[in-house]
ChimeraX commands (.cxc) that place a marker at each C-alpha (Angstrom):
marker #1 position 0.00,0.00,0.00 radius 0.5
marker #1 position 2.99,2.33,0.29 radius 0.5
marker #1 position 3.42,4.05,-3.03 radius 0.5
marker #1 position 3.71,7.73,-3.80 radius 0.5
marker #1 position 0.88,7.23,-6.30 radius 0.5
marker #1 position -1.53,5.21,-4.17 radius 0.5
marker #1 position -3.04,5.87,-0.75 radius 0.5
marker #1 position -5.42,3.86,1.38 radius 0.5
marker #1 position -7.28,5.25,4.36 radius 0.5
marker #1 position -9.34,3.36,6.89 radius 0.5
marker #1 position -12.01,4.58,9.28 radius 0.5
marker #1 position -11.68,2.80,12.60 radius 0.5
marker #1 position -14.04,2.89,15.53 radius 0.5
marker #1 position -13.75,1.44,19.01 radius 0.5
marker #1 position -16.64,-0.83,19.96 radius 0.5
marker #1 position -18.24,-1.34,23.35 radius 0.5
marker #1 position -15.80,-4.18,24.07 radius 0.5
marker #1 position -12.82,-1.88,23.40 radius 0.5
marker #1 position -11.83,-3.60,20.14 radius 0.5
marker #1 position -11.03,-1.49,17.10 radius 0.5
marker #1 position -13.01,-2.26,13.96 radius 0.5
marker #1 position -12.47,-1.13,10.39 radius 0.5
marker #1 position -15.80,0.41,9.37 radius 0.5
marker #1 position -14.84,2.09,6.10 radius 0.5
marker #1 position -12.00,2.60,3.68 radius 0.5
marker #1 position -11.07,4.48,0.54 radius 0.5
marker #1 position -8.32,4.37,-2.02 radius 0.5
marker #1 position -6.85,7.19,-4.09 radius 0.5
marker #1 position -4.41,7.26,-6.96 radius 0.5
marker #1 position -2.30,10.28,-7.86 radius 0.5
marker #1 position -0.77,11.06,-11.24 radius 0.5
marker #1 position 1.15,14.31,-11.57 radius 0.5
marker #1 position -1.01,16.92,-9.80 radius 0.5
marker #1 position -4.35,15.04,-9.96 radius 0.5
marker #1 position -5.63,12.71,-7.27 radius 0.5
marker #1 position -8.49,10.33,-8.09 radius 0.5
marker #1 position -10.74,8.56,-5.63 radius 0.5
marker #1 position -10.82,5.01,-6.99 radius 0.5
marker #1 position -12.86,3.29,-4.30 radius 0.5
marker #1 position -14.93,4.14,-1.23 radius 0.5
marker #1 position -16.65,1.60,1.02 radius 0.5
marker #1 position -18.48,1.93,4.33 radius 0.5
marker #1 position -20.01,-0.95,6.27 radius 0.5
marker #1 position -23.69,-1.10,5.19 radius 0.5
marker #1 position -25.03,-0.89,8.75 radius 0.5
marker #1 position -22.94,2.22,9.46 radius 0.5
marker #1 position -23.79,4.34,6.43 radius 0.5
marker #1 position -25.26,7.85,6.78 radius 0.5
marker #1 position -23.17,8.55,9.89 radius 0.5
marker #1 position -20.45,10.72,8.34 radius 0.5
marker #1 position -17.87,7.98,7.83 radius 0.5
marker #1 position -17.78,8.26,4.03 radius 0.5
marker #1 position -17.65,12.03,4.20 radius 0.5
marker #1 position -14.77,11.93,6.70 radius 0.5
marker #1 position -12.85,9.50,4.47 radius 0.5
marker #1 position -13.34,11.58,1.32 radius 0.5
marker #1 position -12.50,14.88,3.04 radius 0.5
marker #1 position -9.40,13.41,4.67 radius 0.5
marker #1 position -8.30,11.92,1.32 radius 0.5
marker #1 position -8.69,15.35,-0.26 radius 0.5
marker #1 position -6.70,17.01,2.52 radius 0.5
marker #1 position -3.88,14.46,2.24 radius 0.5
marker #1 position -3.81,14.80,-1.56 radius 0.5
marker #1 position -3.59,18.57,-1.15 radius 0.5
marker #1 position -0.75,18.24,1.37 radius 0.5
marker #1 position 1.08,15.97,-1.11 radius 0.5
marker #1 position 0.84,18.65,-3.81 radius 0.5
marker #1 position -2.24,17.63,-5.80 radius 0.5
marker #1 position -4.08,20.56,-7.35 radius 0.5
marker #1 position -7.23,18.65,-8.36 radius 0.5
marker #1 position -9.32,15.83,-6.90 radius 0.5
marker #1 position -11.44,13.68,-9.24 radius 0.5
marker #1 position -13.84,10.75,-9.16 radius 0.5
marker #1 position -16.50,9.05,-11.24 radius 0.5
marker #1 position -19.92,8.24,-9.80 radius 0.5
marker #1 position -23.00,6.56,-11.23 radius 0.5
marker #1 position -25.49,9.05,-12.59 radius 0.5
marker #1 position -28.26,7.47,-10.50 radius 0.5
marker #1 position -26.36,7.27,-7.21 radius 0.5
marker #1 position -28.07,10.19,-5.48 radius 0.5
marker #1 position -26.73,9.40,-2.00 radius 0.5
marker #1 position -23.15,9.44,-3.27 radius 0.5
marker #1 position -23.75,12.64,-5.22 radius 0.5
marker #1 position -24.99,14.35,-2.03 radius 0.5
marker #1 position -22.00,13.06,-0.06 radius 0.5
marker #1 position -19.49,14.24,-2.67 radius 0.5
marker #1 position -21.27,17.60,-2.88 radius 0.5
marker #1 position -20.79,18.09,0.87 radius 0.5
marker #1 position -17.07,17.54,0.28 radius 0.5
marker #1 position -16.96,20.33,-2.31 radius 0.5
marker #1 position -16.93,18.23,-5.48 radius 0.5
marker #1 position -18.92,19.49,-8.47 radius 0.5
marker #1 position -19.87,18.00,-11.83 radius 0.5
marker #1 position -17.08,18.50,-14.38 radius 0.5
marker #1 position -18.30,16.16,-17.11 radius 0.5
marker #1 position -20.12,13.01,-18.07 radius 0.5
marker #1 position -18.81,9.65,-19.25 radius 0.5
marker #1 position -21.47,7.97,-21.42 radius 0.5
marker #1 position -22.01,4.24,-20.89 radius 0.5
marker #1 position -19.12,4.15,-18.39 radius 0.5
marker #1 position -20.44,1.16,-16.43 radius 0.5
marker #1 position -20.90,-2.38,-17.77 radius 0.5
marker #1 position -24.68,-2.09,-17.51 radius 0.5
marker #1 position -24.57,0.98,-19.79 radius 0.5
marker #1 position -25.24,3.59,-17.11 radius 0.5
marker #1 position -23.43,6.91,-17.48 radius 0.5
marker #1 position -20.95,8.22,-14.93 radius 0.5
marker #1 position -20.60,11.79,-13.81 radius 0.5
marker #1 position -17.05,13.09,-13.47 radius 0.5
marker #1 position -16.78,15.11,-10.28 radius 0.5
marker #1 position -13.92,17.46,-9.53 radius 0.5
marker #1 position -12.66,19.83,-6.87 radius 0.5
marker #1 position -9.75,22.24,-7.01 radius 0.5
marker #1 position -7.32,21.83,-4.15 radius 0.5
marker #1 position -5.74,25.17,-3.29 radius 0.5
marker #1 position -2.03,25.31,-2.58 radius 0.5
marker #1 position -0.96,24.08,0.86 radius 0.5
marker #1 position -1.94,26.35,3.72 radius 0.5
marker #1 position -5.69,26.17,3.12 radius 0.5
marker #1 position -6.30,25.04,6.69 radius 0.5
marker #1 position -6.96,21.76,8.45 radius 0.5
marker #1 position -8.98,19.00,6.89 radius 0.5
marker #1 position -12.68,18.74,7.84 radius 0.5
marker #1 position -11.85,15.60,9.86 radius 0.5
marker #1 position -9.17,17.42,11.85 radius 0.5
marker #1 position -11.45,20.45,12.38 radius 0.5
marker #1 position -14.07,18.08,13.76 radius 0.5
marker #1 position -11.63,16.87,16.39 radius 0.5
marker #1 position -10.87,13.55,14.71 radius 0.5
marker #1 position -14.21,12.01,15.69 radius 0.5
marker #1 position -16.79,10.42,13.46 radius 0.5
marker #1 position -20.44,11.20,14.07 radius 0.5
marker #1 position -21.06,7.95,15.96 radius 0.5
marker #1 position -19.90,9.62,19.16 radius 0.5
marker #1 position -17.42,6.84,19.94 radius 0.5
marker #1 position -13.65,7.08,19.78 radius 0.5
marker #1 position -12.92,6.96,16.08 radius 0.5
marker #1 position -10.12,7.82,13.73 radius 0.5
marker #1 position -9.03,7.96,10.11 radius 0.5
marker #1 position -5.66,6.32,9.57 radius 0.5
marker #1 position -3.44,5.33,6.68 radius 0.5
marker #1 position -3.67,1.63,5.89 radius 0.5
marker #1 position -0.25,0.12,5.35 radius 0.5
marker #1 position -1.53,-3.44,5.07 radius 0.5
marker #1 position -4.96,-4.99,5.24 radius 0.5
marker #1 position -6.04,-6.18,8.69 radius 0.5
marker #1 position -6.32,-9.89,9.47 radius 0.5
marker #1 position -10.10,-9.63,9.35 radius 0.5
marker #1 position -9.90,-9.65,5.56 radius 0.5
marker #1 position -9.90,-13.21,4.20 radius 0.5
marker #1 position -6.75,-14.50,2.61 radius 0.5
marker #1 position -6.95,-15.10,-1.10 radius 0.5
marker #1 position -7.60,-18.76,-1.71 radius 0.5
marker #1 position -5.65,-20.81,-4.25 radius 0.5
marker #1 position -8.89,-21.54,-6.12 radius 0.5
marker #1 position -9.46,-17.77,-6.52 radius 0.5
marker #1 position -5.98,-17.33,-7.93 radius 0.5
marker #1 position -6.48,-20.22,-10.34 radius 0.5
marker #1 position -9.84,-18.78,-11.45 radius 0.5
marker #1 position -8.18,-15.39,-12.09 radius 0.5
marker #1 position -5.38,-16.99,-14.10 radius 0.5
marker #1 position -7.92,-18.92,-16.20 radius 0.5
marker #1 position -9.90,-15.75,-16.89 radius 0.5
marker #1 position -6.77,-13.93,-18.04 radius 0.5
marker #1 position -5.74,-16.87,-20.22 radius 0.5
marker #1 position -9.17,-17.00,-21.89 radius 0.5
marker #1 position -8.91,-13.31,-22.82 radius 0.5
marker #1 position -5.62,-13.91,-24.70 radius 0.5
marker link #1:1,2 radius 0.2
marker link #1:2,3 radius 0.2
marker link #1:3,4 radius 0.2
marker link #1:4,5 radius 0.2
marker link #1:5,6 radius 0.2
marker link #1:6,7 radius 0.2
marker link #1:7,8 radius 0.2
marker link #1:8,9 radius 0.2
marker link #1:9,10 radius 0.2
marker link #1:10,11 radius 0.2
marker link #1:11,12 radius 0.2
marker link #1:12,13 radius 0.2
marker link #1:13,14 radius 0.2
marker link #1:14,15 radius 0.2
marker link #1:15,16 radius 0.2
marker link #1:16,17 radius 0.2
marker link #1:17,18 radius 0.2
marker link #1:18,19 radius 0.2
marker link #1:19,20 radius 0.2
marker link #1:20,21 radius 0.2
marker link #1:21,22 radius 0.2
marker link #1:22,23 radius 0.2
marker link #1:23,24 radius 0.2
marker link #1:24,25 radius 0.2
marker link #1:25,26 radius 0.2
marker link #1:26,27 radius 0.2
marker link #1:27,28 radius 0.2
marker link #1:28,29 radius 0.2
marker link #1:29,30 radius 0.2
marker link #1:30,31 radius 0.2
marker link #1:31,32 radius 0.2
marker link #1:32,33 radius 0.2
marker link #1:33,34 radius 0.2
marker link #1:34,35 radius 0.2
marker link #1:35,36 radius 0.2
marker link #1:36,37 radius 0.2
marker link #1:37,38 radius 0.2
marker link #1:38,39 radius 0.2
marker link #1:39,40 radius 0.2
marker link #1:40,41 radius 0.2
marker link #1:41,42 radius 0.2
marker link #1:42,43 radius 0.2
marker link #1:43,44 radius 0.2
marker link #1:44,45 radius 0.2
marker link #1:45,46 radius 0.2
marker link #1:46,47 radius 0.2
marker link #1:47,48 radius 0.2
marker link #1:48,49 radius 0.2
marker link #1:49,50 radius 0.2
marker link #1:50,51 radius 0.2
marker link #1:51,52 radius 0.2
marker link #1:52,53 radius 0.2
marker link #1:53,54 radius 0.2
marker link #1:54,55 radius 0.2
marker link #1:55,56 radius 0.2
marker link #1:56,57 radius 0.2
marker link #1:57,58 radius 0.2
marker link #1:58,59 radius 0.2
marker link #1:59,60 radius 0.2
marker link #1:60,61 radius 0.2
marker link #1:61,62 radius 0.2
marker link #1:62,63 radius 0.2
marker link #1:63,64 radius 0.2
marker link #1:64,65 radius 0.2
marker link #1:65,66 radius 0.2
marker link #1:66,67 radius 0.2
marker link #1:67,68 radius 0.2
marker link #1:68,69 radius 0.2
marker link #1:69,70 radius 0.2
marker link #1:70,71 radius 0.2
marker link #1:71,72 radius 0.2
marker link #1:72,73 radius 0.2
marker link #1:73,74 radius 0.2
marker link #1:74,75 radius 0.2
marker link #1:75,76 radius 0.2
marker link #1:76,77 radius 0.2
marker link #1:77,78 radius 0.2
marker link #1:78,79 radius 0.2
marker link #1:79,80 radius 0.2
marker link #1:80,81 radius 0.2
marker link #1:81,82 radius 0.2
marker link #1:82,83 radius 0.2
marker link #1:83,84 radius 0.2
marker link #1:84,85 radius 0.2
marker link #1:85,86 radius 0.2
marker link #1:86,87 radius 0.2
marker link #1:87,88 radius 0.2
marker link #1:88,89 radius 0.2
marker link #1:89,90 radius 0.2
marker link #1:90,91 radius 0.2
marker link #1:91,92 radius 0.2
marker link #1:92,93 radius 0.2
marker link #1:93,94 radius 0.2
marker link #1:94,95 radius 0.2
marker link #1:95,96 radius 0.2
marker link #1:96,97 radius 0.2
marker link #1:97,98 radius 0.2
marker link #1:98,99 radius 0.2
marker link #1:99,100 radius 0.2
marker link #1:100,101 radius 0.2
marker link #1:101,102 radius 0.2
marker link #1:102,103 radius 0.2
marker link #1:103,104 radius 0.2
marker link #1:104,105 radius 0.2
marker link #1:105,106 radius 0.2
marker link #1:106,107 radius 0.2
marker link #1:107,108 radius 0.2
marker link #1:108,109 radius 0.2
marker link #1:109,110 radius 0.2
marker link #1:110,111 radius 0.2
marker link #1:111,112 radius 0.2
marker link #1:112,113 radius 0.2
marker link #1:113,114 radius 0.2
marker link #1:114,115 radius 0.2
marker link #1:115,116 radius 0.2
marker link #1:116,117 radius 0.2
marker link #1:117,118 radius 0.2
marker link #1:118,119 radius 0.2
marker link #1:119,120 radius 0.2
marker link #1:120,121 radius 0.2
marker link #1:121,122 radius 0.2
marker link #1:122,123 radius 0.2
marker link #1:123,124 radius 0.2
marker link #1:124,125 radius 0.2
marker link #1:125,126 radius 0.2
marker link #1:126,127 radius 0.2
marker link #1:127,128 radius 0.2
marker link #1:128,129 radius 0.2
marker link #1:129,130 radius 0.2
marker link #1:130,131 radius 0.2
marker link #1:131,132 radius 0.2
marker link #1:132,133 radius 0.2
marker link #1:133,134 radius 0.2
marker link #1:134,135 radius 0.2
marker link #1:135,136 radius 0.2
marker link #1:136,137 radius 0.2
marker link #1:137,138 radius 0.2
marker link #1:138,139 radius 0.2
marker link #1:139,140 radius 0.2
marker link #1:140,141 radius 0.2
marker link #1:141,142 radius 0.2
marker link #1:142,143 radius 0.2
marker link #1:143,144 radius 0.2
marker link #1:144,145 radius 0.2
marker link #1:145,146 radius 0.2
marker link #1:146,147 radius 0.2
marker link #1:147,148 radius 0.2
marker link #1:148,149 radius 0.2
marker link #1:149,150 radius 0.2
marker link #1:150,151 radius 0.2
marker link #1:151,152 radius 0.2
marker link #1:152,153 radius 0.2
marker link #1:153,154 radius 0.2
marker link #1:154,155 radius 0.2
marker link #1:155,156 radius 0.2
marker link #1:156,157 radius 0.2
marker link #1:157,158 radius 0.2
marker link #1:158,159 radius 0.2
marker link #1:159,160 radius 0.2
marker link #1:160,161 radius 0.2
marker link #1:161,162 radius 0.2
marker link #1:162,163 radius 0.2
marker link #1:163,164 radius 0.2
marker link #1:164,165 radius 0.2
marker link #1:165,166 radius 0.2
marker link #1:166,167 radius 0.2
marker link #1:167,168 radius 0.2
view
């Protein structure tokens, strides 16, 4: 996960038993001065609690600190919840990608300008580093996936190799 071009952030929360749990994560890729959000996931039972927004805003702040001037992402045209979330983070529609998804649905290209460093603390830091759940929570860089993620099975690897071979 350590690459100057790729970043992974995880949203962690402390449960009632005191154990930390990964409740959301996002991945960004940076090329030259543009950072792109490539993936965002929040546990389904914990959506609409500010976790996704905190992850996106923190990703934007870290991209800005690393020198990115623009933050981009694609989102399904019909994904209204995601469009609202990205709007709260300051992203606006910059274009449309017709038939972007396999099912033929269009994607909207969203973009935000990231001013030069010195624009202030990220929204997550301004909020005191807490997610809206009210529990101890944090956004942290992910250097390696936690043990809770299943190991890739040999059968999965074989299936992937067969799929690649059939495309040749």
